[in-house]
PAKE-9274 format. One line per field, with one value per residue: residue number from 1; residue in one letter; z, y, x of N, C-alpha, C, CB in turn. Coordinates in steps of 0.02 Angstrom, whole numbers, plus 50000, padded with zeros to 5 digits. Glycine has a CB too. Example, Ala and Ser with C-alpha at 12.3 -4.5 7.8 and 13.67 -1.06 7.14 Angstrom:
2
resi: [1:2]
resn: [a:s]
n_zz: [50390:50354]
n_yy: [49716:49888]
n_xx: [50660:50642]
ca_zz: [50390:50357]
ca_yy: [49775:49947]
ca_xx: [50615:50684]
c_zz: [50390:50394]
c_yy: [49835:50002]
c_xx: [50660:50645]
cb_zz: [50452:50286]
cb_yy: [49776:49970]
cb_xx: [50565:50704]
end
This chain:
94
resi: [1:2:3:4:5:6:7:8:9:10:11:12:13:14:15:16:17:18:19:20:21:22:23:24:25:26:27:28:29:30:31:32:33:34:35:36:37:38:39:40:41:42:43:44:45:46:47:48:49:50:51:52:53:54:55:56:57:58:59:60:61:62:63:64:65:66:67:68:69:70:71:72:73:74:75:76:77:78:79:80:81:82:83:84:85:86:87:88:89:90:91:92:93:94]
resn: [x:x:x:x:x:x:x:x:x:x:x:x:x:x:x:x:x:x:x:x:x:x:x:x:x:x:x:x:x:x:x:x:x:x:x:x:x:x:x:x:x:x:x:x:x:x:x:x:x:x:x:x:x:x:x:x:x:x:x:x:x:x:x:x:x:x:x:x:x:x:x:x:x:x:x:x:x:x:x:x:x:x:x:x:x:x:x:x:x:x:x:x:x:x]
n_zz: [61409:61371:61344:61260:61185:61119:61042:60960:60887:60822:60747:60668:60592:60520:60444:60372:60290:60207:60120:60004:59965:60004:59963:60062:60067:60177:60255:60281:60354:60284:60149:59982:59871:59738:59751:59806:59702:59599:59653:59660:59525:59479:59565:59581:59456:59417:59320:59292:59326:59406:59511:59561:59606:59708:59794:59838:59904:60007:60074:60120:60185:60262:60228:60088:59980:59870:59784:59737:59760:59753:59897:59890:59781:59824:59942:59897:59829:59938:60014:59924:59923:60057:60054:59979:60067:60102:60193:60210:60207:60217:60203:60239:60127:60149]
n_yy: [59817:59769:59860:59791:59711:59812:59864:59753:59746:59870:59851:59741:59801:59895:59807:59738:59838:59863:59752:59627:59530:59376:59265:59148:58986:58887:58725:58632:58534:58526:58569:58502:58427:58455:58571:58663:58669:58720:58847:58905:58912:58999:59115:59145:59135:59019:58884:58723:58616:58682:58727:58605:58551:58645:58618:58489:58516:58600:58508:58413:58489:58585:58719:58832:58939:59024:59131:59279:59454:59625:59709:59756:59684:59551:59554:59567:59444:59358:59388:59340:59204:59174:59201:59094:58994:58948:58943:59071:59178:59325:59355:59432:59417:59352]
n_xx: [45751:45911:46067:46149:46061:45989:46093:46119:45999:46003:46122:46082:45982:46055:46133:46033:45983:46091:46112:46181:46029:45941:45810:45737:45671:45579:45569:45419:45286:45171:45145:45142:45265:45233:45153:45245:45339:45258:45229:45358:45391:45291:45300:45438:45490:45556:45624:45549:45636:45734:45652:45610:45731:45761:45652:45684:45806:45760:45679:45773:45875:45811:45800:45816:45903:45816:45807:45894:45918:45857:45790:45656:45597:45616:45543:45411:45399:45417:45303:45207:45237:45208:45070:45031:45041:45167:45323:45433:45578:45681:45851:46009:46142:46302]
ca_zz: [61356:61386:61291:61213:61140:61076:60994:60911:60843:60781:60699:60620:60548:60474:60399:60328:60242:60162:60071:59960:59998:59979:59983:60085:60075:60233:60254:60324:60348:60259:60076:59941:59824:59679:59766:59813:59634:59564:59681:59640:59454:59471:59602:59573:59385:59408:59275:59332:59353:59460:59566:59589:59645:59769:59838:59869:59951:60066:60109:60152:60225:60303:60194:60025:59950:59806:59741:59763:59726:59795:59952:59869:59740:59865:59991:59861:59819:60004:60030:59881:59948:60119:60034:59952:60122:60112:60243:60177:60242:60180:60243:60207:60102:60169]
ca_yy: [59792:59786:59899:59742:59694:59870:59868:59700:59766:59924:59822:59701:59847:59921:59753:59724:59892:59864:59699:59599:59490:59310:59240:59080:58945:58842:58663:58623:58467:58538:58577:58448:58446:58485:58640:58703:58678:58766:58914:58931:58928:59058:59174:59160:59126:58962:58829:58667:58579:58721:58725:58537:58546:58685:58582:58434:58546:58621:58447:58379:58535:58628:58783:58840:59006:59014:59190:59336:59517:59684:59698:59768:59628:59491:59562:59551:59371:59327:59396:59295:59135:59169:59197:59027:58946:58926:58980:59101:59235:59361:59363:59465:59371:59371]
ca_xx: [45794:45981:46100:46176:46006:45977:46148:46109:45944:46029:46169:46045:45947:46105:46151:45977:45977:46147:46107:46129:45978:45921:45745:45744:45611:45589:45532:45361:45255:45103:45140:45169:45318:45202:45132:45306:45366:45212:45238:45424:45386:45248:45322:45510:45507:45602:45607:45525:45693:45762:45604:45613:45794:45752:45606:45722:45854:45720:45658:45830:45916:45770:45790:45853:45907:45782:45813:45934:45900:45847:45743:45586:45575:45612:45488:45350:45399:45408:45232:45169:45247:45169:45000:45020:45047:45235:45361:45491:45608:45734:45912:46065:46193:46370]
c_zz: [61372:61329:61239:61162:61093:61023:60940:60861:60796:60728:60647:60570:60497:60422:60348:60274:60189:60109:60054:59997:59964:60006:60000:60090:60130:60228:60300:60313:60317:60183:60039:59896:59764:59691:59772:59745:59595:59588:59660:59566:59444:59503:59586:59502:59375:59350:59319:59363:59412:59521:59600:59631:59710:59819:59874:59920:60015:60107:60149:60199:60270:60273:60131:60003:59880:59758:59776:59725:59775:59844:59930:59829:59782:59917:59959:59850:59884:60024:59988:59903:60013:60102:60007:60006:60135:60164:60209:60219:60197:60228:60203:60187:60124:60110]
c_yy: [59815:59825:59852:59722:59751:59876:59814:59719:59821:59897:59780:59745:59876:59868:59740:59777:59889:59809:59667:59549:59424:59293:59166:59047:58894:58781:58667:58553:58471:58534:58519:58474:58481:58557:58686:58719:58728:58838:58945:58950:58993:59121:59194:59152:59071:58918:58770:58627:58616:58720:58657:58528:58585:58649:58525:58460:58567:58560:58416:58425:58582:58697:58784:58913:58999:59073:59242:59398:59574:59671:59707:59709:59565:59495:59545:59475:59335:59330:59349:59223:59124:59161:59128:58973:58920:58970:59005:59160:59266:59370:59401:59412:59396:59387]
c_xx: [45865:46012:46130:46122:45991:46030:46140:46054:45968:46077:46133:46008:45996:46124:46096:45970:46032:46147:46174:46085:45965:45852:45754:45675:45626:45545:45471:45333:45186:45100:45173:45225:45288:45182:45192:45335:45323:45223:45305:45425:45347:45277:45394:45535:45559:45578:45586:45583:45724:45717:45604:45675:45789:45706:45642:45773:45818:45701:45715:45870:45877:45757:45833:45849:45878:45788:45857:45914:45893:45790:45671:45558:45567:45557:45421:45345:45387:45334:45189:45177:45208:45095:44982:45028:45116:45269:45425:45516:45660:45792:45964:46116:46261:46414]
cb_zz: [61286:61401:61321:61250:61180:61118:61029:60946:60885:60825:60735:60656:60588:60512:60438:60369:60277:60200:60009:59900:60003:59999:59926:60152:60008:60299:60274:60311:60416:60282:60055:59897:59802:59658:59830:59857:59597:59576:59756:59655:59414:59500:59677:59618:59356:59473:59227:59288:59299:59437:59541:59532:59603:59752:59798:59816:59919:60044:60059:60100:60179:60369:60241:59970:59949:59819:59723:59757:59688:59751:60009:59827:59683:59899:60018:59792:59788:60057:60018:59808:59959:60163:59982:59895:60110:60045:60304:60105:60310:60153:60266:60254:60025:60209]
cb_yy: [59818:59722:59943:59679:59674:59934:59861:59633:59791:59977:59780:59656:59903:59944:59689:59720:59959:59861:59724:59565:59530:59255:59250:59077:58911:58879:58606:58677:58434:58606:58642:58417:58384:58444:58641:58667:58611:58744:58913:58878:58870:59044:59161:59115:59191:58920:58811:58620:58568:58794:58742:58484:58572:58754:58555:58393:58606:58659:58397:58351:58576:58636:58843:58792:59034:59000:59220:59322:59508:59747:59745:59832:59615:59478:59634:59588:59349:59362:59468:59304:59121:59232:59252:59013:58890:58929:58935:59125:59213:59430:59296:59518:59363:59316]
cb_xx: [45771:46022:46155:46202:45943:45974:46216:46090:45883:46066:46221:45995:45914:46168:46166:45913:45978:46210:46076:46162:45914:45973:45692:45781:45589:45575:45577:45306:45252:45079:45173:45113:45358:45142:45091:45358:45369:45139:45234:45478:45352:45179:45315:45550:45531:45606:45667:45482:45746:45774:45533:45611:45853:45723:45546:45758:45890:45657:45630:45875:45960:45801:45808:45827:45982:45710:45743:46010:45836:45832:45758:45582:45626:45679:45487:45348:45466:45453:45210:45192:45323:45180:44984:45070:45003:45275:45378:45472:45640:45708:45939:46097:46189:46403]
end
């Protein structure tokens, strides 16, 4: 591993720890709109309209920032979305 790669990993870790964080939902070709909406309502406490809008954004843009918060809360939500068969990640918000 080059020193440049080690420095990137070290810098990414510092950034990840400092937050703030966003939970991103990613598009896939497997899940239906109804399932995505159901999961966003259950896991992220969205209203149906908000979940529907997020589902359309994911479909058209490839991903959508569905929730912001602390790392522990978003990690739990991310795990729940994964368990439901959705693709999600956590990123640091600029």
